[in-house]
Backbone bond lengths (Angstrom), bond angles and torsions (degrees), N, CA, C in turn:
res aa  C-N    CA-C-N  psi(-1)  N-CA   C-N-CA  omega(-1)  CA-C   N-CA-C  phi
1 M - - - 1.468 - - 1.570 114.42 -
2 K 1.405 112.08 -41.98 1.501 116.37 178.45 1.608 111.23 -63.09
3 K 1.372 115.17 -41.10 1.445 117.25 179.76 1.519 111.83 -63.26
4 S 1.314 119.10 -40.41 1.436 119.72 -177.48 1.550 111.51 -72.40
5 A 1.386 117.92 -32.31 1.459 120.33 176.00 1.473 111.20 -67.36
6 K 1.422 119.21 -41.44 1.390 125.88 177.50 1.504 107.36 -59.68
7 A 1.362 117.93 -46.48 1.439 119.46 -177.66 1.497 114.96 -62.17
8 I 1.372 111.25 -39.80 1.521 115.76 177.69 1.530 111.78 -66.58
9 I 1.355 117.72 -41.71 1.507 121.87 177.32 1.487 109.39 -62.38
10 L 1.376 119.16 -48.41 1.402 122.68 179.61 1.515 111.52 -56.26
11 S 1.327 115.17 -43.58 1.507 117.35 -173.86 1.535 108.54 -72.69
12 L 1.406 119.43 -28.96 1.428 122.39 174.76 1.483 113.64 -65.84
13 V 1.345 112.93 -40.32 1.542 121.20 -179.13 1.504 105.49 -68.67
14 L 1.326 121.62 -47.51 1.448 122.19 -177.09 1.482 109.02 -66.24
15 T 1.325 119.82 -39.02 1.506 120.91 178.88 1.573 109.32 -63.10
16 A 1.323 116.71 -45.08 1.444 120.80 -179.35 1.539 112.56 -60.54
17 T 1.322 113.35 -42.14 1.480 119.16 177.06 1.438 111.34 -63.84
18 G 1.378 119.75 -43.21 1.423 121.56 -179.14 1.499 109.89 -64.60
19 F 1.329 121.58 -39.96 1.466 120.60 179.37 1.485 113.04 -71.27
20 A 1.316 117.09 -27.92 1.519 118.87 -179.22 1.595 106.91 -67.07
21 E 1.265 119.85 -26.95 1.409 121.64 -175.84 1.560 110.51 -93.71
22 T 1.306 114.81 -18.53 1.476 118.88 175.52 1.480 116.11 -74.68
23 P 1.352 119.68 127.69 1.499 120.89 177.96 1.481 110.87 -62.16
24 V 1.296 117.41 140.33 1.509 122.56 174.45 1.505 108.51 -83.88
25 Q 1.271 121.86 138.75 1.409 128.81 -179.56 1.426 112.94 -97.52
26 L 1.351 123.38 121.53 1.452 124.90 179.76 1.532 102.66 -125.43
27 G 1.284 120.54 96.27 1.436 122.15 -175.00 1.469 107.59 62.99
28 A 1.289 119.83 -133.03 1.486 122.98 -177.83 1.538 108.54 -82.81
29 W 1.316 118.46 -5.14 1.527 121.43 -174.82 1.541 109.90 -95.70
30 S 1.345 114.03 132.95 1.387 121.86 169.90 1.504 108.16 -97.44
31 V 1.391 116.07 136.10 1.451 119.29 177.16 1.485 107.30 -102.18
32 V 1.326 117.65 121.35 1.462 124.34 -177.66 1.532 108.73 -120.54
33 A 1.310 117.31 121.02 1.463 119.83 175.93 1.515 101.45 -119.63
34 P 1.377 118.29 123.92 1.447 125.16 176.98 1.498 111.38 -60.75
35 K 1.379 113.36 148.30 1.445 119.66 177.32 1.511 108.36 -61.73
36 G 1.311 118.46 147.93 1.434 124.15 174.02 1.555 116.59 74.07
37 N 1.451 109.97 24.98 1.458 114.52 174.24 1.506 109.21 -66.10
38 H 1.359 116.34 126.07 1.437 123.37 -177.44 1.492 104.12 -94.60
39 A 1.422 111.98 152.24 1.404 119.01 177.91 1.526 116.09 -54.19
40 G 1.348 117.56 -32.45 1.390 125.82 -174.45 1.496 110.16 -81.28
41 D 1.374 122.53 -21.05 1.438 126.72 178.43 1.474 111.86 -137.41
42 R 1.244 116.68 74.97 1.482 123.21 -173.73 1.557 107.53 -88.45
43 V 1.322 115.26 117.08 1.486 123.26 -176.19 1.514 107.39 -117.74
44 V 1.372 116.88 126.88 1.450 122.78 173.40 1.508 110.18 -126.00
45 M 1.288 117.39 137.97 1.524 119.14 172.12 1.498 109.73 -117.86
46 L 1.334 114.06 134.98 1.422 122.21 171.99 1.510 104.82 -104.17
47 Q 1.312 117.98 130.71 1.410 121.84 -175.49 1.593 111.70 -134.05
48 T 1.334 115.66 138.88 1.400 116.64 171.26 1.518 105.54 -131.22
49 T 1.371 114.80 150.19 1.512 119.19 -179.68 1.445 108.85 -118.60
50 S 1.340 117.99 163.26 1.440 122.95 -177.71 1.528 107.91 -151.23
51 Q 1.330 114.87 155.83 1.385 119.80 170.95 1.532 105.60 -88.07
52 T 1.328 117.09 136.07 1.419 124.36 -173.21 1.578 107.06 -103.05
53 E 1.228 117.23 136.61 1.481 124.99 174.68 1.486 108.31 -111.38
54 S 1.335 117.35 128.84 1.514 118.97 173.56 1.487 105.07 -73.66
55 L 1.221 114.20 153.62 1.517 120.48 178.43 1.526 110.77 -71.51
56 N 1.319 114.75 -15.32 1.403 119.26 177.31 1.504 115.33 -89.12
57 G 1.366 112.47 1.71 1.511 123.54 -175.95 1.485 112.11 93.55
58 G 1.299 115.19 155.89 1.480 122.07 178.66 1.506 110.18 101.45
59 E 1.299 116.50 163.41 1.484 124.31 -175.09 1.522 107.81 -108.12
60 T 1.322 115.32 140.79 1.552 118.93 175.20 1.564 102.83 -123.13
61 P 1.337 110.33 178.34 1.545 119.08 179.73 1.536 110.15 -63.21
62 A 1.343 111.74 162.42 1.492 121.14 -177.22 1.551 106.21 -65.01
63 A 1.392 110.47 145.41 1.510 121.27 168.23 1.479 106.62 -104.64
64 K 1.335 115.56 169.05 1.452 118.91 -178.10 1.521 111.43 -132.29
65 L 1.390 119.43 143.95 1.431 120.95 171.54 1.496 107.38 -121.79
66 D 1.318 116.07 121.23 1.460 124.67 -172.81 1.550 109.20 -109.61
67 V 1.416 114.78 137.59 1.437 117.76 166.03 1.466 106.06 -124.00
68 I 1.373 115.77 126.94 1.476 122.06 -172.44 1.485 109.37 -113.23
69 C 1.330 116.31 127.96 1.418 123.56 173.52 1.596 115.07 -115.08
70 R 1.190 116.16 134.82 1.426 123.80 -178.30 1.511 109.90 -123.61
71 N 1.326 115.87 119.32 1.513 121.65 175.49 1.523 108.83 62.06
72 G 1.356 120.41 36.26 1.374 121.77 178.20 1.611 117.29 80.30
73 K 1.237 115.40 7.59 1.403 120.47 179.75 1.534 112.77 -129.02
74 L 1.386 115.04 142.16 1.444 120.38 178.14 1.527 109.69 -53.00
75 S 1.283 118.12 128.00 1.458 120.24 -178.85 1.498 113.16 -111.69
76 A 1.378 118.06 -40.95 1.405 122.82 -175.39 1.530 113.07 -162.59
77 I 1.293 113.24 158.71 1.455 118.97 168.98 1.517 105.92 -127.41
78 A 1.279 116.50 139.58 1.515 122.21 175.77 1.491 113.63 -136.56
79 L 1.338 111.98 141.44 1.445 118.70 173.02 1.544 108.59 -112.32
80 E 1.350 116.05 125.72 1.370 118.08 173.86 1.597 109.51 -109.51
81 P 1.311 111.73 99.05 1.521 114.82 -179.37 1.540 111.46 -65.69
82 A 1.312 114.70 162.53 1.405 120.46 -177.99 1.544 114.09 -65.38
83 G 1.335 112.71 -25.28 1.486 116.47 176.96 1.554 107.27 -133.68
84 A 1.369 108.25 174.34 1.493 114.90 -177.53 1.547 107.84 -79.98
85 I 1.291 114.79 148.16 1.496 122.02 177.94 1.552 110.53 -63.74
86 R 1.321 116.52 139.85 1.468 117.83 175.28 1.572 109.44 -65.84
87 K 1.324 115.46 138.42 1.448 121.52 179.97 1.572 111.90 -57.89
88 A 1.263 115.09 -33.07 1.559 121.77 -178.12 1.525 106.71 -72.21
89 A 1.271 121.63 -20.07 1.440 123.28 179.13 1.492 113.46 -92.86
90 I 1.290 119.66 1.22 1.431 123.46 177.43 1.570 113.56 -106.26
91 S 1.326 113.13 129.04 1.457 121.18 -176.33 1.531 107.64 -95.02
92 F 1.298 118.32 127.47 1.495 123.89 177.59 1.466 113.59 -107.18
93 T 1.380 118.88 22.74 1.444 122.03 -168.98 1.563 107.78 -91.61
94 G 1.318 117.90 -18.83 1.494 116.10 176.76 1.451 116.02 -97.39
95 T 1.361 116.52 -160.71 1.498 120.81 -177.80 1.532 110.09 -75.47
96 V 1.318 119.03 -20.99 1.466 122.49 176.26 1.551 108.13 -134.71
97 P 1.358 119.64 151.44 1.415 118.26 175.70 1.562 110.45 -64.29
98 T 1.305 119.29 143.21 1.469 121.24 -176.22 1.546 107.95 -138.97
99 T 1.366 116.25 156.41 1.396 121.18 173.99 1.565 107.19 -136.19
100 R 1.277 116.71 170.73 1.515 121.20 175.96 1.519 108.90 -94.42
101 V 1.259 115.49 136.75 1.525 124.13 172.11 1.470 109.71 -129.16
102 A 1.323 116.50 135.21 1.403 124.61 176.31 1.528 109.13 -111.56
103 A 1.313 115.93 145.76 1.473 123.53 178.84 1.527 108.75 -118.23
104 N 1.301 119.51 144.37 1.421 122.42 -172.21 1.508 111.03 -68.41
105 D 1.340 125.75 -17.46 1.417 123.10 176.20 1.512 111.69 -74.38
106 Q 1.318 117.47 -14.65 1.499 122.53 178.71 1.485 107.91 -143.03
107 T 1.328 118.20 68.17 1.538 117.24 -169.74 1.552 114.53 -69.07
108 D 1.331 117.74 -13.58 1.443 114.99 177.80 1.521 113.50 -93.47
109 Q 1.382 117.44 4.83 1.398 124.77 -178.29 1.498 111.52 -117.32
110 F 1.313 117.76 132.36 1.504 121.75 169.02 1.436 111.71 -108.28
111 D 1.302 116.89 145.70 1.480 122.66 178.80 1.492 108.68 -115.09
112 T 1.282 118.80 156.23 1.445 124.52 179.17 1.523 110.59 -90.78
113 W 1.372 113.69 126.97 1.424 121.08 179.18 1.448 111.57 -125.77
114 A 1.303 119.99 136.06 1.464 127.40 -179.59 1.441 106.33 -67.56
115 V 1.383 120.52 139.32 1.485 126.50 175.54 1.538 107.60 -103.24
116 T 1.296 117.20 122.93 1.421 120.31 174.02 1.558 111.49 -130.68
117 D 1.238 115.22 176.96 1.538 121.05 175.24 1.482 108.45 58.31
118 G 1.336 117.36 42.30 1.542 117.99 176.18 1.464 113.16 66.98
119 G 1.307 121.37 26.05 1.409 123.16 -178.66 1.484 119.00 89.46
120 R 1.365 116.43 8.76 1.435 123.64 -174.65 1.546 112.74 -100.09
121 T 1.319 115.24 -11.54 1.476 121.42 -179.67 1.545 109.48 -135.48
122 L 1.380 115.63 137.00 1.432 117.72 178.49 1.567 104.04 -129.53
123 T 1.485 111.12 148.17 1.506 112.54 -179.06 1.549 101.21 -138.85
124 P 1.322 117.62 142.44 1.565 117.92 172.91 1.527 109.56 -51.04
125 Y 1.254 115.38 141.36 1.433 121.81 -174.37 1.563 114.38 -134.48
126 S 1.285 115.58 138.34 1.435 127.58 177.95 1.446 107.43 -145.92
127 E 1.335 120.51 121.35 1.505 120.28 -176.52 1.499 110.55 -69.08
128 A 1.329 119.20 -33.35 1.379 125.12 -175.97 1.540 115.89 -99.64
129 F 1.338 115.30 -37.80 1.479 119.65 -172.75 1.567 112.27 -127.03
130 Q 1.340 116.36 56.48 1.434 120.24 -178.23 1.471 111.06 -53.34
131 G 1.367 122.48 -51.47 1.453 122.79 178.36 1.444 114.39 -51.56
132 K 1.270 116.09 -43.63 1.489 118.98 178.83 1.613 110.72 -65.24
133 A 1.318 115.35 -41.46 1.443 118.25 -179.53 1.478 111.25 -57.79
134 T 1.312 114.93 -44.87 1.511 122.99 -176.21 1.545 106.61 -66.88
135 A 1.388 118.92 -44.79 1.476 120.25 -178.22 1.471 109.88 -64.57
136 H 1.410 118.99 -39.57 1.435 122.63 175.12 1.471 113.51 -56.53
137 W 1.294 118.11 -44.63 1.546 125.37 -179.23 1.516 106.20 -66.64
138 I 1.268 120.46 -47.22 1.486 119.39 -176.92 1.533 113.34 -62.39
139 E 1.388 115.23 -32.51 1.473 119.89 172.20 1.465 113.15 -68.28
140 R 1.332 117.16 -38.96 1.442 121.05 176.73 1.525 112.73 -65.00
141 I 1.330 115.16 -46.17 1.443 119.02 177.42 1.496 114.84 -63.19
142 S 1.268 112.14 -48.66 1.546 118.31 -179.31 1.543 114.75 -67.21
143 G 1.359 112.06 -17.50 1.547 117.13 -177.28 1.545 112.53 -89.07
144 T 1.381 117.01 7.18 1.436 119.63 -176.88 1.536 111.89 -130.59
145 Q 1.317 119.69 160.01 1.514 120.45 173.95 1.546 105.78 -88.26
146 K 1.379 121.06 -31.21 1.431 127.01 -176.62 1.500 104.22 -140.83
147 L 1.326 111.88 145.22 1.511 119.93 175.29 1.489 108.96 -142.58
148 S 1.342 115.59 128.35 1.390 120.59 177.41 1.527 113.11 -106.41
149 F 1.272 116.88 137.17 1.507 123.14 178.96 1.531 108.56 -114.53
150 Q 1.312 116.78 142.37 1.429 121.47 -179.69 1.571 105.69 -123.96
151 V 1.359 114.25 125.87 1.418 120.79 178.96 1.564 111.04 -134.04
152 E 1.275 120.56 164.94 1.421 125.14 176.84 1.504 105.76 -96.35
153 A 1.365 119.98 120.72 1.399 124.36 -178.52 1.503 113.89 -114.24
154 N 1.304 118.70 164.84 1.478 120.31 179.03 1.488 114.88 -60.27
155 T 1.408 116.33 -47.19 1.460 120.76 -167.36 1.537 111.55 -78.16
156 Q 1.295 121.49 -36.44 1.403 125.05 178.82 1.605 111.95 -116.33
157 S 1.230 119.07 173.78 1.432 119.01 176.53 1.503 109.36 -74.79
158 S 1.245 120.49 -27.20 1.465 123.47 179.55 1.533 112.43 -165.53
159 L 1.290 122.18 138.14 1.392 127.77 175.33 1.561 112.38 -106.91
160 Q 1.322 114.22 136.26 1.507 113.30 169.17 1.466 108.83 -120.19
161 T 1.310 115.29 125.56 1.465 124.84 -174.23 1.514 107.52 -112.99
162 T 1.345 116.34 132.32 1.420 121.83 178.67 1.512 107.72 -112.58
163 F 1.316 118.95 136.23 1.448 125.05 179.09 1.529 108.86 -124.83
164 E 1.344 113.64 140.72 1.434 120.15 166.27 1.462 107.14 -76.59
165 T 1.415 118.48 117.18 1.381 117.87 -175.18 1.511 114.14 -119.72
166 G 1.399 118.37 4.07 1.365 124.59 178.86 1.556 106.60 -59.17
167 Q 1.301 114.02 155.72 1.465 123.69 173.74 1.540 112.98 67.61
168 L 1.368 116.46 17.49 1.469 118.77 174.88 1.589 108.44 -67.71
169 S 1.301 120.29 -41.59 1.477 118.96 -177.36 1.549 109.26 -64.43
170 E 1.283 116.57 -37.92 1.495 118.06 -178.35 1.590 109.42 -72.23
171 A 1.327 114.24 -32.14 1.519 116.24 176.21 1.469 110.71 -69.72
172 L 1.349 120.10 -36.58 1.418 125.10 -176.98 1.595 107.50 -68.15
173 F 1.324 113.66 -46.04 1.454 121.77 176.35 1.495 112.03 -54.61
174 S 1.350 114.01 -50.13 1.412 117.66 -175.97 1.488 118.94 -62.82
175 V 1.395 114.82 -22.29 1.480 123.25 175.95 1.572 110.84 -98.94
176 G 1.257 117.82 2.82 1.401 121.16 175.76 1.562 115.17 75.32
177 C 1.375 116.09 31.47 1.408 122.61 -176.63 1.504 110.71 -106.71
178 S 1.398 113.80 129.52 1.481 120.14 -179.90 1.558 106.02 -117.85
179 Y 1.357 112.55 162.90 1.467 116.87 175.44 1.489 108.21 -142.28
């Protein structure tokens, strides 16, 4: 009896540990909380992935769209395109390297996004009003069911990535994140 009780308890502990590390899925959004989140610095990331099609045709690896909350407040938005941004598409004239990104809800308008991680990560950028730029983008993303981004990548002339963005507001609410 003792052996079976120990086995059951051990399996419950191992199962709970496994679930604690597994992201929770809310619609198209995965909720990821890093191990060791302390009460004073609670960080949660909502992430959705997409298949990217090059505008020249063909399929490329998945891209990612991340929404990061810190201590219950929207902290950042990041776009991880399937390929690195072409160096010629990056402007080094400001305080941070930037590139132009277009979204399908306003195809004739390009926005400035900061280029980080060697061209593999992009974030909405405003030199004077960063918080407003992030809030503006979260409203655009949560106001659509699908959103496509167009960026200039190394391998093709341009990549267009479409994300399922519905239920972002519900996912943010479920993790206690406001903007």
